[in-house]
VOGU-3710 file (C-alpha; in Angstrom, 3 decimals, decimal comma):
1> xxxxxxxxxx> 13,941/-23,626/-11,061  13,808/-23,499/-14,911  10,446/-23,749/-16,429  10,393/-23,789/-20,315  7,177/-23,129/-22,086  6,267/-23,982/-25,875  3,346/-22,664/-27,882  1,026/-25,582/-28,716  -2,091/-24,244/-30,529  -3,643/-21,709/-28,457
11> xxxxxxxxxx> -2,069/-22,490/-25,210  1,363/-23,176/-23,287  2,717/-26,412/-22,778  5,518/-26,796/-20,213  8,672/-28,759/-21,353  11,567/-30,196/-19,268  14,625/-29,951/-21,333  18,078/-30,813/-19,860  21,334/-28,352/-19,827  22,966/-28,916/-23,042
21> xxxxxxxxxx> 20,085/-30,165/-24,779  18,383/-27,977/-27,718  15,357/-26,018/-26,823  12,083/-27,575/-28,138  10,463/-25,948/-31,303  7,889/-23,597/-30,599  9,345/-22,262/-27,152  8,308/-19,169/-26,472  9,243/-18,799/-22,735  11,747/-19,426/-20,222
31> xxxxxxxxxx> 10,766/-18,759/-16,532  13,859/-18,577/-14,147  12,525/-18,897/-10,427  15,719/-18,417/-8,049  18,230/-19,261/-10,848  21,637/-21,043/-9,538  24,939/-20,020/-11,444  24,532/-23,477/-13,548  20,746/-22,592/-14,456  21,856/-19,016/-15,623
41> xxxxxxxxxx> 24,730/-20,639/-17,807  22,254/-22,850/-19,353  19,996/-20,506/-20,314  22,643/-18,310/-21,643  23,581/-21,087/-23,737  19,840/-21,658/-25,083  19,470/-17,956/-25,951  22,794/-16,224/-26,262  21,570/-13,515/-24,173  22,996/-12,689/-20,483
51> xxxxxxxxxx> 21,158/-13,211/-17,571  20,977/-10,355/-15,134  21,885/-10,959/-11,488  20,425/-9,962/-8,035  22,662/-6,964/-7,965  21,719/-6,048/-11,911  17,726/-6,278/-10,552  18,423/-4,136/-7,569  19,425/-1,201/-9,682  16,997/1,940/-9,487
61> xxxxxxxxxx> 18,217/3,838/-12,174  16,101/3,761/-15,450  19,073/3,227/-17,867  19,709/0,107/-15,815  16,203/-1,015/-15,708  15,326/-0,712/-19,211  18,044/-1,002/-21,788  19,122/-3,041/-25,292  22,146/-4,579/-25,763  23,042/-7,009/-28,765
71> xxxxxxxxxx> 19,726/-6,850/-29,978  18,451/-7,758/-26,785  15,764/-6,055/-24,524  16,625/-6,017/-20,678  13,214/-4,780/-18,546  13,328/-5,068/-15,031  9,900/-4,122/-13,043  8,893/-4,193/-9,236  6,064/-6,547/-8,449  4,046/-7,118/-5,274
81> xxxxxxxxxx> 4,319/-10,929/-4,218  3,174/-12,510/-0,585  0,177/-9,991/-0,642  -2,515/-12,917/0,415  -0,042/-13,680/3,072  -0,059/-10,327/4,911  3,631/-9,525/4,026  2,966/-7,265/1,178  6,683/-7,256/-0,168  7,843/-5,799/-3,747
91> xxxxxxxxxx> 10,843/-7,388/-5,471  11,795/-7,175/-8,889  11,597/-9,051/-12,031  13,362/-9,171/-14,941  12,083/-9,584/-18,992  14,910/-10,420/-21,167  13,457/-10,253/-24,851  14,835/-11,659/-27,894  13,073/-11,695/-31,351  10,828/-14,136/-30,341
101> xxxxxxxxxx> 11,912/-15,541/-26,616  11,271/-14,607/-23,440  13,203/-15,162/-20,727  11,937/-13,938/-16,934  14,274/-13,817/-14,272  12,832/-13,338/-10,825  13,490/-14,539/-7,119  10,058/-14,063/-5,791  6,666/-15,462/-6,507  4,267/-13,084/-7,785
111> xxxxxxxxxx> 0,696/-14,418/-7,404  0,216/-12,711/-11,049  2,501/-14,716/-12,748  1,355/-18,174/-11,129  -2,421/-16,708/-12,531  -0,833/-16,517/-16,127  0,565/-19,486/-16,301  -2,373/-21,255/-15,066  -4,799/-19,293/-17,495  -1,882/-19,832/-20,926
121> xxxxxxxxxx> -1,583/-23,477/-20,168  -5,259/-24,184/-20,279  -6,684/-24,795/-23,751  -9,055/-22,899/-25,025  -8,160/-19,571/-22,778  -7,714/-17,384/-26,027  -4,477/-15,558/-24,963  -2,304/-16,943/-27,433  -2,250/-16,804/-31,109  -0,546/-18,795/-33,870
131> xxxxxxxxxx> 1,674/-15,860/-34,374  2,447/-14,767/-31,022  5,956/-14,460/-29,737  7,659/-13,673/-26,363  6,581/-9,860/-26,276  2,836/-11,532/-26,725  3,633/-13,739/-23,378  5,672/-10,799/-21,392  2,107/-8,430/-22,252  0,226/-11,216/-21,215
141> xxxxxxxxxx> 1,947/-11,217/-17,941  1,948/-7,402/-17,789  -1,852/-7,809/-18,021  -2,470/-10,381/-15,671  -0,091/-7,937/-12,913  -2,609/-5,066/-13,543  -5,393/-7,137/-12,995  -4,088/-8,375/-10,221  -3,061/-4,854/-8,929  -6,622/-3,807/-9,251
151> xxxxxxxxxx> -7,819/-6,533/-7,168  -5,507/-5,454/-4,623  -7,034/-1,909/-4,771  -10,242/-3,309/-4,398  -9,328/-4,572/-1,108  -7,333/-1,869/-0,018  -10,343/0,314/-0,704  -12,368/-1,621/1,465  -10,035/-1,471/4,393  -10,105/2,325/3,880
161> xxxxxxxxxx> -14,063/2,563/3,889  -13,961/0,317/7,024  -12,020/2,868/8,778  -13,986/5,438/7,350  -17,201/4,280/8,931  -15,228/3,525/12,372  -14,301/7,439/12,193  -16,541/9,408/11,187  -20,201/7,555/11,781  -19,541/5,982/15,019
171> xxxxxxxxxx> -17,552/8,492/16,737  -20,664/10,913/16,865  -23,249/8,044/17,933  -21,017/6,173/20,823  -18,581/6,838/23,603  -15,413/8,699/22,595  -12,720/6,618/21,086  -10,004/5,448/23,702  -6,430/5,774/23,219  -5,879/1,916/22,065
181> xxxxxxxxxx> -8,966/2,311/19,428  -7,155/5,450/18,133  -3,720/3,657/18,079  -5,080/0,733/16,398  -6,897/2,964/13,871  -3,970/4,924/13,199  -1,740/2,200/12,641  -4,490/0,248/10,312  -4,767/3,602/7,796  -0,530/3,909/8,133
191> xxxxxxxxxx> -0,229/0,580/6,933  -2,546/0,756/3,973  -0,524/4,112/3,288  2,359/2,349/3,261  1,118/-0,400/0,874  -0,405/2,154/-1,407  3,214/3,393/-2,135  3,985/-0,058/-3,285  1,602/-0,464/-5,719  2,546/2,797/-6,702
201> xxxxxxxxxx> 5,932/1,925/-7,345  5,040/-1,025/-9,002  2,386/0,740/-11,362  5,241/3,353/-12,215  7,902/0,638/-13,353  4,605/-1,049/-15,459  3,992/2,255/-16,978  7,934/3,081/-17,891  8,173/-0,537/-19,322  5,469/-0,001/-21,712
211> xxxxxxxxxx> 6,660/3,515/-22,717  9,951/1,730/-23,306  8,441/-0,834/-25,424  6,075/1,381/-27,406  9,117/4,169/-28,006  11,212/1,430/-29,241  9,127/-0,247/-31,890  10,277/-0,422/-35,088  7,996/0,818/-38,060  5,396/-1,776/-38,927
221> xxxxxxxxxx> 6,864/-4,338/-35,906  4,841/-5,131/-34,030  1,618/-5,860/-35,663  -1,269/-3,659/-35,214  -2,978/-5,414/-32,737  0,007/-5,989/-30,486  0,196/-1,933/-30,725  -3,276/-1,714/-29,582  -2,772/-3,821/-26,723  0,299/-1,884/-25,335
231> xxxxxxxxxx> -2,135/1,406/-25,942  -4,781/-0,334/-23,667  -2,255/-1,534/-21,076  -1,158/1,793/-20,796  -4,537/3,371/-20,311  -5,181/0,751/-17,713  -1,826/1,525/-15,692  -2,692/5,273/-15,926  -6,095/4,907/-14,592  -4,780/2,330/-11,682
241> xxxxxxxxxx> -2,193/5,357/-10,907  -4,893/7,975/-10,801  -7,059/5,743/-8,376  -4,071/5,086/-6,358  -3,721/8,648/-5,897  -7,081/9,117/-4,887  -6,828/6,444/-2,221  -3,889/8,052/-1,116  -5,537/11,257/-0,746  -8,443/9,747/1,162
251> xxxxxxxxxx> -6,163/8,205/3,726  -4,078/11,705/4,179  -7,582/12,984/4,859  -8,170/10,031/7,543  -5,289/10,719/8,899  -5,396/14,207/9,701  -9,140/13,374/10,795  -7,927/10,842/13,239  -5,157/12,966/14,525  -7,921/15,996/14,835
261> xxxxxxxxxx> -9,966/13,787/16,935  -7,229/13,054/19,349  -6,786/16,805/19,361  -10,408/17,283/20,439  -10,176/14,309/23,145  -6,864/15,863/24,556  -8,388/19,474/24,535  -11,747/17,925/26,436  -9,461/16,356/29,123  -7,634/19,287/29,826
271> xxxxxxxxxx> -10,477/21,495/29,904  -12,108/19,446/32,425  -8,968/19,644/34,682  -8,877/23,588/33,862  -12,665/23,435/35,247  -11,951/21,641/38,063  -8,778/23,612/38,791  -10,880/26,888/38,584  -13,688/25,636/40,416  -11,515/24,416/43,243
281> xxxxxxxxxx> -9,571/27,957/43,585  -12,501/29,807/45,519  -12,942/27,207/48,525  -9,232/26,362/48,205  -8,951/30,437/49,120  -11,561/30,234/52,088  -10,092/27,253/53,597  -6,889/28,749/53,513  -7,789/31,725/55,286  -9,623/29,842/57,859
291> xxxxxxxxxx> -6,506/27,812/58,322  -4,537/30,876/59,437  -3,685/30,645/63,141  -4,565/34,298/64,382  -6,444/34,601/67,537  -9,110/37,186/66,874  -11,131/35,400/64,114  -14,735/36,039/65,400  -16,805/33,411/63,917  -14,005/30,594/65,137
301> xxxxxxxxxx> -15,674/30,772/68,714  -19,282/30,713/67,434  -21,226/27,455/66,650  -22,669/28,392/63,437  -18,834/29,261/62,113  -18,079/25,961/60,836  -20,725/25,037/58,612  -21,309/28,471/57,400  -17,740/28,082/56,152  -18,540/24,843/54,544
311> xxxxxxxxxx> -21,365/26,465/52,702  -19,292/29,220/51,573  -16,836/26,775/50,066  -19,581/24,837/48,247  -21,186/28,065/47,042  -18,063/29,476/45,652  -17,523/25,806/43,854  -20,560/25,758/42,120  -21,028/29,675/41,251  -18,030/29,436/38,806
321> xxxxxxxxxx> -19,360/26,297/36,962  -22,738/27,948/36,860  -21,440/31,009/35,413  -19,186/28,726/32,784  -22,211/26,861/31,845  -24,084/29,814/30,799  -21,782/31,383/28,968  -21,389/28,056/27,042  -17,880/26,995/28,077  -18,543/23,779/29,191
//
């Protein structure tokens, strides 16, 4: 699908030119969503720039993600999508930047881009000015992406705090957690850790994109306001990366805590069995003695022999437990 946006005052307006027709005046942004080969060719004819394929976008080398060819900048950034649906996937989005025009190529539907389109096409939003270019649209998309990542991190923080409450506060007041509860907590915390790695990957790609743009800017271009915008986005990205590191350390601490609690519960169970085994050893010894088939055992012929033997076995089981209690081992 091809979406073409033109500048109209202080907002974008979507137009639908047909392949083979000239682009309308004021076109700033061409958005390619799951493009076909014919759509790729149509955009290449409009812009004179090659459109990266899915194989090109999947490259992980920085030289393959950020480069300039024929005066056109090619920038590829991994962006999260389907977060609200629970899938939490990450997919590359390519920005093809010419002197004035921006082409985005994507095979996913990040919510940040949809949010930007909704805001940028609304009159009076203040996102675009009369001197804006495709670079302004790209920075606006990056800003919307960082805002979206910040909102996502707020949700992750709430999840981590909920898990922390379940581990640290409920553990002391309530009964020990069951194996099922421990498994659920480990899965919950581990999934957040995996998700944070994807957030970090996306932030790292955005940070490298901004650094590439900043280094590659010629003297006097872009305008002072745009350079300040890039610096602001770099600071926002850096602060989010630091916050992701903080959350990752917290998740590591919670995982270590859960593993430690599991070890404590296992040790408590083993201690019970150990004490039970030690407590039953003297009665077992006495029962074994009286289970011997010797003819000359005087108490076997006495009426008090059986209850006395039982009493000795009970007493021999109680005395070790009392001793363990006095020592503080129980």
